[in-house]
C-alpha positions as CSV (number, residue, x, y, z in Angstrom):
1,M,99.4,75.6,72.3
2,N,101.5,78.6,73.2
3,V,98.7,81.0,72.7
4,I,96.8,78.8,74.7
5,G,99.3,78.8,77.4
6,Y,100.2,82.4,77.5
7,V,96.3,83.4,77.7
8,G,95.9,80.7,80.3
9,F,98.7,81.8,82.6
10,V,97.9,85.7,82.4
11,A,94.4,84.9,83.2
12,V,95.0,82.7,86.0
13,S,97.6,85.2,87.4
14,V,95.1,88.0,87.1
15,G,92.5,85.7,89.0
16,I,95.0,85.1,91.9
17,A,95.4,89.1,91.9
18,A,92.0,90.2,92.1
19,S,91.2,87.3,95.0
20,V,94.0,89.0,97.1
21,R,92.0,92.2,96.4
22,W,88.6,90.2,98.3
23,V,90.9,88.2,100.6
24,D,92.9,90.8,101.8
25,P,92.1,94.4,100.8
26,P,94.6,96.2,102.8
27,V,97.4,94.7,100.9
28,L,96.5,96.4,97.6
29,S,95.5,99.4,99.6
30,H,98.7,99.8,101.2
31,L,100.9,99.1,98.1
32,S,98.9,101.7,96.2
33,R,99.2,104.2,99.1
34,R,103.1,103.4,99.4
35,I,103.7,103.8,95.5
36,G,101.5,106.8,95.0
37,L,99.5,105.2,92.1
38,A,95.6,105.3,91.9
39,S,94.3,101.6,91.7
40,R,93.0,101.6,88.1
41,K,96.7,102.6,86.9
42,G,98.5,100.0,88.9
43,W,96.1,97.5,87.8
44,A,97.0,98.6,84.4
45,I,100.7,98.4,85.0
46,A,100.3,95.1,86.6
47,L,98.7,93.6,83.3
48,V,101.6,95.1,81.2
49,A,104.0,93.5,83.7
50,L,102.3,89.9,83.1
51,L,101.6,90.4,79.6
52,W,105.7,91.0,79.3
53,V,106.6,88.3,82.0
54,F,104.7,85.5,80.4
55,L,106.2,86.3,76.4
56,P,108.7,83.3,76.7
57,I,105.6,80.8,76.8
58,L,104.2,82.5,73.9
59,A,107.5,82.4,72.0
60,G,107.4,78.4,72.7
61,A,109.3,77.9,76.1
62,A,108.4,74.4,77.7
63,I,106.5,74.2,81.0
64,S,109.4,71.8,82.0
65,E,111.9,75.2,81.4
66,A,109.8,77.0,84.1
67,L,112.7,77.3,86.3
68,A,114.3,79.6,83.6
69,W,111.6,81.8,82.5
70,V,110.1,81.9,86.2
71,F,113.4,83.3,87.5
72,G,113.6,85.6,84.6
73,G,110.1,86.8,85.4
74,A,110.8,87.7,88.9
75,V,113.6,89.8,87.7
76,A,111.0,91.4,85.5
77,C,108.7,92.2,88.2
78,V,111.1,93.7,90.4
79,G,112.4,96.1,87.6
80,F,108.3,96.7,87.1
81,Y,108.1,97.5,90.8
82,L,110.9,99.8,90.8
83,A,110.0,101.4,87.5
84,T,106.3,102.1,88.8
85,V,107.8,103.7,91.9
86,A,110.1,105.9,89.9
87,V,106.9,106.6,87.2
88,S,104.6,107.9,90.3
89,S,107.2,110.4,91.6
90,W,107.8,112.2,88.2
91,D,105.2,114.8,88.4
92,E,106.2,115.7,91.9
93,Y,110.2,115.7,90.8
94,R,109.0,117.9,87.8
95,L,107.0,120.1,89.8
96,L,109.6,120.5,92.3
97,E,112.2,121.5,89.4
98,R,110.2,124.0,87.5
99,V,108.9,126.0,90.5
100,P,111.1,128.9,92.1
101,Y,112.1,128.4,96.2
102,V,111.5,131.3,98.5
103,S,111.9,131.6,102.1
104,P,108.5,131.7,104.0
105,E,109.1,134.9,104.8
106,E,108.4,135.8,101.2
107,V,105.7,133.7,100.6
108,R,102.9,135.7,99.2
109,A,99.2,135.0,97.9
110,S,99.5,137.9,95.8
111,G,103.0,137.5,94.9
112,P,104.6,136.5,91.0
113,N,104.8,133.0,91.9
114,P,101.3,131.6,93.3
115,L,103.0,128.1,92.8
116,V,106.2,128.1,95.3
117,A,108.5,125.6,97.0
118,T,109.5,126.9,100.4
119,A,111.0,125.0,103.9
120,G,111.5,125.3,107.5
121,V,111.1,123.5,110.6
122,P,107.6,123.0,111.2
123,T,105.5,124.5,114.6
124,P,102.3,123.8,115.7
125,L,99.6,126.5,115.8
126,T,98.9,126.4,119.3
127,N,100.0,124.3,122.5
128,E,96.8,122.3,122.5
129,Q,97.8,120.8,119.2
130,I,100.9,118.9,120.4
131,T,99.0,115.7,120.1
132,E,98.3,116.0,116.4
133,F,102.0,117.0,116.1
134,Q,103.1,113.3,117.2
135,T,103.0,109.4,115.7
136,P,99.4,108.0,116.9
137,F,101.4,104.9,118.3
138,T,105.0,106.0,119.3
139,G,104.9,109.8,120.3
140,R,107.4,110.6,118.1
141,P,107.2,114.5,116.7
142,A,105.4,114.3,113.1
143,V,103.6,116.8,110.7
144,H,102.1,113.7,108.7
145,T,102.1,110.0,109.6
146,R,100.9,106.9,108.1
147,W,100.4,103.7,110.1
148,L,99.5,100.2,109.2
149,I,98.6,97.7,111.9
150,Q,99.2,93.8,110.7
151,R,98.1,90.7,112.7
152,Q,100.5,88.0,113.0
153,E,98.5,84.6,112.2
154,T,99.5,81.1,111.4
155,L,99.5,79.6,107.7
156,G,100.5,76.2,107.6
157,F,103.7,75.8,109.5
158,R,104.7,79.4,109.6
159,D,103.7,82.7,111.2
160,V,102.7,85.7,108.8
161,W,102.0,89.3,109.1
162,R,98.3,89.8,107.8
163,N,97.5,93.4,106.8
164,S,94.6,94.7,109.3
165,F,93.9,98.2,109.5
166,E,95.9,101.4,108.2
167,G,95.4,105.2,108.6
168,S,96.8,108.2,108.5
169,R,97.6,111.4,110.9
170,S,98.1,115.2,109.3
171,A,98.5,118.4,111.5
172,E,98.2,121.9,110.5
173,F,101.8,123.8,111.0
174,E,103.3,126.8,110.6
175,L,106.8,127.8,109.0
176,G,108.8,131.0,109.2
177,G,107.5,131.9,112.6
178,G,103.7,132.0,111.3
179,V,104.1,133.8,107.9
180,V,103.0,130.4,106.3
181,R,100.4,127.8,107.0
182,V,100.3,124.3,105.7
183,T,96.7,122.9,105.1
184,P,96.5,119.2,107.0
185,G,95.3,116.6,104.4
186,R,96.4,113.2,102.7
187,H,99.6,114.8,101.2
188,R,102.2,113.1,99.1
189,V,105.2,112.7,101.3
190,F,108.7,111.3,100.2
191,N,112.1,110.6,102.0
192,T,110.2,109.6,105.5
193,R,111.4,108.1,108.2
194,E,109.8,104.6,109.3
195,H,109.7,102.8,112.7
196,T,108.1,99.5,113.0
197,F,107.2,97.6,116.6
198,T,105.2,94.9,118.0
199,V,102.9,94.9,120.6
200,D,100.8,91.9,122.3
201,L,97.6,92.8,123.3
202,D,97.3,90.5,126.3
203,G,100.4,92.2,127.9
204,H,101.6,95.8,128.6
205,V,101.2,97.8,125.5
206,P,103.1,100.8,125.8
207,E,101.8,104.7,125.5
208,P,100.5,106.4,123.4
209,A,99.9,103.2,121.5
210,A,97.5,101.7,124.3
211,T,95.4,105.1,124.4
212,Y,94.7,105.3,120.5
213,L,93.7,101.8,120.4
214,E,91.6,102.2,122.9
215,T,90.2,105.6,121.9
216,H,89.2,103.7,118.4
217,P,86.4,101.2,118.6
218,E,87.4,100.1,114.9
219,L,91.0,98.8,116.1
220,P,91.6,95.9,118.6
221,S,91.9,97.6,122.0
222,P,94.4,95.8,124.8
223,G,93.2,92.9,126.6
224,S,90.7,91.9,123.8
225,S,92.5,89.0,122.8
226,D,95.9,87.6,122.9
227,D,96.8,88.5,119.3
228,T,100.1,90.1,118.4
229,L,100.2,93.0,116.4
230,R,102.7,94.6,114.2
231,I,102.6,98.4,113.8
232,V,104.6,100.4,111.1
233,E,104.8,103.8,111.2
234,E,105.9,106.1,108.1
235,Y,106.1,109.9,109.0
236,V,107.7,113.2,108.5
237,P,109.6,114.8,111.4
238,S,108.3,118.1,113.0
239,D,111.9,118.4,114.4
240,E,113.5,118.8,111.2
241,V,113.4,120.8,107.9
242,V,110.4,119.9,106.1
243,T,110.1,121.6,102.1
244,V,106.6,122.2,101.3
245,V,105.4,122.4,97.5
246,G,102.2,123.7,96.6
247,S,99.8,127.0,95.6
248,V,99.6,129.8,97.8
249,V,96.5,131.4,98.9
250,Q,95.4,134.0,101.2
251,S,94.5,132.8,104.6
252,D,91.7,134.8,106.9
253,D,94.8,136.5,108.2
254,P,96.1,139.2,105.8
255,E,99.6,138.8,107.4
256,V,99.7,135.1,106.8
257,A,99.5,133.0,103.3
258,R,98.4,129.5,103.2
259,I,99.7,126.5,100.9
260,D,96.7,124.8,100.5
261,S,97.0,122.4,97.5
262,A,98.8,121.3,94.3
263,P,97.7,122.5,91.0
264,V,95.7,119.9,88.9
265,D,97.3,120.6,85.7
266,A,101.0,120.5,87.2
267,L,100.4,116.7,88.3
268,L,99.6,114.5,85.3
269,G,97.4,112.0,87.1
270,T,100.6,109.6,89.0
271,H,99.4,111.3,92.2
272,G,97.2,108.2,93.9
273,D,93.6,108.0,95.3
274,N,95.2,108.5,98.6
275,S,96.5,112.2,98.1
276,E,93.5,113.2,96.5
277,R,90.9,115.8,98.3
278,A,87.2,115.3,98.3
279,D,87.0,118.1,95.8
280,G,89.5,116.2,93.1
281,K,92.6,118.3,94.1
282,P,95.6,116.7,94.8
283,E,97.4,117.8,98.4
284,A,100.7,119.7,98.6
285,V,103.7,117.5,98.6
286,L,105.8,117.5,101.7
287,I,109.7,116.1,101.7
288,R,111.7,115.7,104.6
289,G,114.9,118.0,104.2
290,N,116.0,121.2,102.5
291,P,115.4,121.9,98.9
292,D,118.7,120.4,97.9
293,E,117.9,117.6,99.8
294,A,114.4,117.2,98.6
295,R,115.5,117.4,94.9
296,T,118.3,115.0,95.4
297,A,115.8,112.6,96.9
298,L,113.3,112.7,94.3
299,H,116.1,112.9,91.7
300,Q,117.4,109.3,92.7
301,R,113.8,108.1,93.0
302,V,112.7,109.0,89.6
303,Y,116.2,108.5,87.6
304,W,118.6,105.7,89.6
305,L,115.2,103.8,90.4
306,G,113.8,104.3,86.7
307,R,116.9,103.3,85.1
308,L,117.3,100.3,87.4
309,G,114.0,99.1,87.0
310,I,114.1,99.2,82.9
311,A,117.3,97.4,83.2
312,L,116.0,94.6,85.7
313,I,112.9,94.2,83.1
314,L,114.9,93.8,80.0
315,V,117.5,91.3,81.8
316,G,115.0,89.3,83.2
317,Q,113.2,88.7,79.7
318,F,117.1,88.2,78.1
319,V,117.3,85.5,80.8
320,S,114.1,83.7,80.4
321,F,114.9,83.6,76.5
322,W,118.5,82.9,77.0
323,F,118.3,79.9,79.0
324,S,114.5,78.3,77.7
325,S,114.0,77.1,74.1
326,A,111.6,80.3,73.4
327,S,112.4,81.9,69.9
328,L,111.8,85.0,68.7
329,V,110.6,83.7,65.4
330,L,107.8,81.7,67.2
331,L,106.8,84.9,69.4
332,V,106.4,87.2,65.7
333,E,104.4,84.2,64.5
334,D,102.1,83.9,67.6
335,V,101.9,87.9,68.3
336,V,100.7,87.9,64.2
337,V,97.9,85.1,65.0
338,L,96.6,87.1,68.4
339,F,96.4,90.4,66.3
340,V,94.5,88.3,63.4
341,E,92.2,86.6,65.8
342,F,91.5,89.7,67.7
343,V,90.9,91.8,64.8
344,S,88.7,88.7,63.1
345,A,86.6,89.2,66.6
346,V,86.2,92.9,65.9
347,M,84.8,92.1,62.6
348,D,82.5,89.9,63.4
349,F,81.1,92.0,66.4
350,L,80.8,95.3,64.3
351,P,77.5,93.8,62.5
352,L,76.0,93.3,66.1
353,V,76.3,96.9,67.5
């Protein structure tokens, strides 16, 4: 019964998670973009989390004791989320730790270090580029913006916000008075600022949000309905120091170096689908703040969140076992049964291949 209940709960949970992907695709897309993991890796981590959370059932916890193991499972799930955020930043942290920092004036494509970290206050290439140097809905100065539009809907007796649209805007910019240019793209960004506001489509929609909505047919335009939208902008400010990490290549101008991407061999794959170019190379990394602030932000994200996540995973499971009738002896017995059944199924299948 323990094995059947365990498999059943895991299967139902996977089914519910899969249904969210079809019913509300932007939810998982936004989560993948925010955490920074490719969707397949995210699903693998989610499956591991479910297998871990429902272990008390396999160990003999009764359904009547659901309050204990559900609470413990919720704590463990928070831990898995924090640990995943930490893991997703490990590549960039490791990359920033090992590359040398050079000032923009010292960045050279023919230099001894083709992979560098540099920093400065971004400036646009031309005055006509000022629109790209702003967040699309509020006009705040930014070199990179990820935005999300949520639509207010009524679910039963309460109002909820459902993800409807998402996108990004990235601008090419210069550092050091023009000696370094950074290619625009779907950068991995850290330590960003965030701004959230709501608009009523049948009321006054402030600029530049009104213009942006009107010039993009795929988005709801002002006056098209009486819907209420919540808009979230996550951005890297262009009026503050930004640290850039990536590979240096020579631009068309011999006096200007360009930071174009991050090397594939330096990132082990925790960068998500949202930070990958069409040629498969990951984009350069942008971090708000000077190099010391950037290292501190990534260190906290990797080590502080990672340790807290692992602690919550273990504490959640401890609570589930301590306040229920779950037994480690039963858990070992059921794991052995599952392993034997799996091996037996594999042996039965081999003659058919």
